[in-house]
C-alpha positions as CSV (number, residue, x, y, z in Angstrom):
1,M,13.5,-2.8,15.3
2,G,13.4,-3.5,11.1
3,L,15.5,-2.3,8.9
4,T,13.1,0.4,7.2
5,E,11.7,1.2,10.7
6,Q,15.4,1.9,11.5
7,L,15.7,4.2,8.4
8,F,12.6,5.4,7.5
9,G,11.2,6.0,11.9
10,N,7.8,3.5,12.5
11,G,5.8,6.3,10.2
12,A,6.4,3.9,7.2
13,E,6.2,0.9,8.7
14,R,2.5,2.0,10.2
15,F,1.8,3.2,6.5
16,S,2.4,-0.1,5.6
17,D,0.4,-1.5,8.0
18,C,-2.1,0.7,7.0
19,V,-2.2,0.0,3.7
20,E,-1.8,-3.7,4.4
21,I,-5.1,-3.7,6.4
22,K,-7.1,-1.5,4.1
23,I,-5.9,-4.0,0.4
24,A,-7.0,-7.2,2.8
25,E,-10.3,-5.1,3.6
26,L,-11.0,-4.3,0.3
27,N,-9.8,-8.1,-1.0
28,E,-12.4,-8.8,1.4
29,K,-15.6,-7.0,-0.1
30,Y,-14.7,-7.6,-4.5
31,K,-13.5,-11.2,-3.4
32,D,-16.0,-13.0,-5.8
33,F,-14.9,-10.9,-8.5
34,L,-11.0,-11.3,-7.5
35,S,-11.4,-15.0,-7.0
36,K,-13.3,-15.1,-10.5
37,E,-10.7,-13.5,-12.1
38,K,-7.9,-14.7,-9.9
39,I,-6.6,-11.8,-8.9
40,D,-4.5,-10.7,-5.7
41,L,-4.9,-7.7,-4.4
42,S,-1.8,-8.0,-2.5
43,T,0.2,-7.2,-6.2
44,A,-2.0,-5.2,-7.3
45,Y,0.6,-2.4,-5.7
46,M,3.7,-1.5,-4.4
47,I,5.5,0.5,-1.9
48,S,9.1,1.2,-2.0
49,F,11.6,2.5,0.2
50,G,14.7,4.8,-0.7
51,Q,18.6,3.8,-0.2
52,S,19.7,4.0,2.9
53,G,19.4,8.2,4.2
54,S,17.3,9.4,1.4
55,G,13.8,9.4,3.3
56,R,12.3,8.9,0.2
57,V,9.2,6.5,0.0
58,G,7.5,5.2,-3.3
59,F,4.0,3.6,-3.9
60,G,1.8,3.0,-6.5
61,R,-0.1,0.2,-8.5
62,T,1.6,-2.4,-10.4
63,Q,-1.6,-3.4,-12.6
64,D,-5.4,-2.1,-13.4
65,I,-7.6,-4.2,-12.0
66,S,-10.9,-2.3,-12.5
67,P,-11.5,1.6,-12.5
68,E,-13.9,0.6,-9.3
69,I,-11.1,-1.2,-8.0
70,D,-7.8,0.5,-8.8
71,S,-9.6,4.0,-7.9
72,E,-9.9,2.5,-4.4
73,I,-6.2,1.0,-4.2
74,D,-5.3,4.3,-5.2
75,K,-7.7,6.5,-2.1
76,I,-6.0,3.9,0.2
77,L,-2.1,4.2,-1.0
78,H,-2.7,8.0,-0.8
79,E,-4.8,8.2,2.5
80,C,-2.7,5.8,4.3
81,A,0.6,7.8,3.3
82,E,-1.1,11.4,4.1
83,K,-1.6,9.6,7.4
84,H,1.5,8.1,8.4
85,L,4.2,9.1,6.4
86,Q,4.0,13.4,7.1
87,K,7.1,13.3,8.9
88,L,9.3,11.4,7.0
């Protein structure tokens, strides 16, 4: 069991996994544009977990890529959060 799971429960781990999987799918969808622009979507967002016992999880985009991709990243973050973080 990882430290994140110990502090936040397995919902946080599932949230992180959900985001990683969906960002990888998005990366594949826009691979031609992203490779041409030398953009790595794995660094286009961040997830931060609060200090011990606070139960806070923060997430958001770290860069603007294009309106369409930005919107999809925001949607992924919010959908995964709604699905996995409700019980935190």
